[in-house]
C-alpha positions in Angstrom: 18.3 -11.3 -29.3 18.0 -14.9 -28.4 16.9 -16.4 -31.7 15.6 -15.5 -35.1 13.5 -17.9 -37.2 13.1 -16.7 -40.8 12.4 -20.1 -42.4 8.9 -19.0 -43.4 7.1 -15.8 -44.3 6.3 -15.2 -40.6 9.6 -14.1 -39.1 9.8 -15.0 -35.4 12.3 -13.0 -33.2 12.8 -13.8 -29.5 14.4 -11.1 -27.4 15.1 -10.8 -23.7 15.6 -7.5 -21.8 15.0 -6.3 -18.3 12.4 -3.8 -19.5 10.1 -6.6 -20.5 9.6 -7.7 -16.9 6.2 -6.8 -15.3 6.1 -3.8 -13.1 4.5 -5.6 -10.2 3.4 -9.0 -9.1 -0.4 -8.3 -9.1 -0.9 -10.9 -11.8 0.1 -13.6 -9.4 -2.7 -12.6 -7.0 -5.2 -12.3 -9.9 -4.1 -15.7 -11.1 -4.6 -17.2 -7.6 -8.1 -15.7 -7.3 -9.0 -17.0 -10.8 -7.6 -20.5 -10.2 -9.1 -20.9 -6.7 -12.4 -19.1 -6.5 -13.8 -21.7 -4.2 -11.6 -20.5 -1.4 -13.4 -17.1 -1.3 -16.7 -18.9 -1.7 -16.1 -21.0 1.3 -15.1 -17.9 3.3 -18.3 -16.2 2.3 -20.5 -19.2 3.0 -19.0 -19.7 6.4 -18.9 -16.0 7.3 -22.3 -15.1 5.9 -24.5 -16.8 8.5 -22.3 -15.4 11.3 -22.8 -11.8 10.0 -26.5 -12.5 9.5 -27.2 -13.8 13.0 -24.7 -11.7 15.0 -24.1 -8.7 12.8 -25.6 -6.0 15.1 -24.1 -7.5 18.2 -20.7 -7.8 16.7 -20.9 -4.7 14.4 -17.6 -3.2 15.6 -15.8 -6.6 15.2 -17.3 -7.1 11.7 -16.4 -3.7 10.4 -12.9 -3.9 12.0 -12.5 -7.2 10.1 -13.7 -5.8 6.8 -11.4 -2.7 7.2 -8.5 -4.9 8.3 -8.8 -7.2 5.3 -9.3 -4.3 2.9 -6.2 -2.5 4.3 -4.1 -5.7 4.3 -4.9 -6.4 0.6 -4.4 -2.8 -0.4 -0.9 -2.7 1.2 0.0 -6.0 -0.4 -1.1 -4.8 -3.8 0.9 -1.6 -3.3 4.0 -3.5 -2.2 3.6 -5.7 -5.3 3.3 -2.8 -7.6 6.4 -1.0 -6.4 8.5 -4.1 -6.5 8.9 -4.9 -2.8 7.8 -8.5 -3.2 10.4 -9.6 -5.7 12.8 -11.0 -3.1 12.1 -13.3 -0.1 13.1 -10.6 2.4 10.9 -8.1 0.6 8.0 -10.6 0.5 8.3 -11.3 4.3 8.6 -7.6 5.0 5.5 -6.8 2.9 3.5 -9.5 4.6 4.5 -8.4 8.1 3.9 -4.7 7.2 0.5 -5.4 5.6 -0.5 -7.4 8.7 0.6 -4.6 10.9 -1.3 -1.9 8.9 -4.4 -4.1 8.7 -4.4 -4.8 12.5 -3.8 -1.2 13.3 -6.6 0.0 10.9 -9.0 -2.7 12.4 -8.1 -1.7 16.0 -8.7 2.0 15.2 -12.0 1.3 13.5 -13.2 -0.9 16.3 -12.5 1.8 18.9 -14.4 4.5 16.9 -17.7 3.0 15.8 -18.9 6.1 13.9 -15.7 6.1 11.9 -16.4 2.5 11.2 -19.8 3.4 9.8 -18.2 6.0 7.6 -15.3 3.7 6.4 -17.8 1.0 5.7 -19.8 3.5 3.6 -16.7 4.5 1.7 -15.8 0.9 0.9 -19.4 0.0 -0.1 -19.6 3.2 -2.2 -16.3 2.3 -3.9 -17.6 -1.2 -4.9 -21.0 0.2 -5.9 -19.4 2.9 -8.0 -17.2 0.3 -9.6 -20.2 -1.9 -10.4 -22.2 1.1 -11.9 -19.1 2.1 -13.9 -18.8 -1.4 -15.3 -22.5 -1.5 -16.3 -22.3 1.9 -18.0 -19.1 0.9 -19.7 -20.8 -2.1 -21.2 -24.1 -0.3 -22.1 -22.6 2.7 -23.8 -19.4 0.9 -25.2 -16.8 3.6 -24.4 
């Protein structure tokens, strides 16, 4: 116990324990996305016309980029949840590892175009399912 304030009817107790620490650092990523949404907007505005004009010609590159980014972020979230990003060495290792996994996934998808179509469908289906789930959750209130 750090302190106890019982001067009023509302007793305030402040405690500190290791069990009170968050399990992962995902909140930092969520806070960054919430605080700086314009960064993602700029990326989408700059990348949108490129995909619009050259999407078919560069389909393998675009799908490889999407899969690489998705893989990179998934590995970073996983590393944050299991606690690998709590130290500087762990953070550097997580970044290097996620870059390697993202690059490898992108290379593999770019070499196999039909797998790229399937992976793109899986990622699109995931986000479409998440959106439908959210809509149903709000409509039926459960």
